[in-house]
Residue, then its C-alpha position, 0 to 999 in steps of 0.5 A: m606809325p602815323p606821322i608826327s612832328l619833328s621838335y628838338v626837345r626829346p632829340a635834343g636830350d637823346a643827342l646829349q645822352w648818345l654823345t656820353l654813351y656814343t661807345a656802347a650806344p648803336m648808332p643815333g637815330f632821326g632825332t638826334a641825327s636832326v640835332f647834329g645836322a642843324l648844328l652842322g647846317a648852321c655852322a656850315a652856312s655861317l662859315a660860307m657866308g663869312r659871318f661865323r664869329i664867337s661872342t663872349f661876355s663884355g668884362t669880367d663883371d658881365t660874366l660873373r653876374n650872368l654866372f651867379g644869375a644861372a647859379l640862382m636859377g639852377s637853386a630855384a628848381 
């Protein structure tokens, strides 16, 4: 098999599918493992540097505005 480039589009979909079917699915492949590895590596690096934080919206009105925009984006397709 010739070498191919690494992408996160298909592996991210495969990772979501594996999470929903992990009891019936075989061990994840390289692409799925790379998605989980990138997420765990970023989390470990931010914890090690002391820069980990969880951010939220600034207020209720901001949350509602973003939810409304997301609903509009979902209905436009």
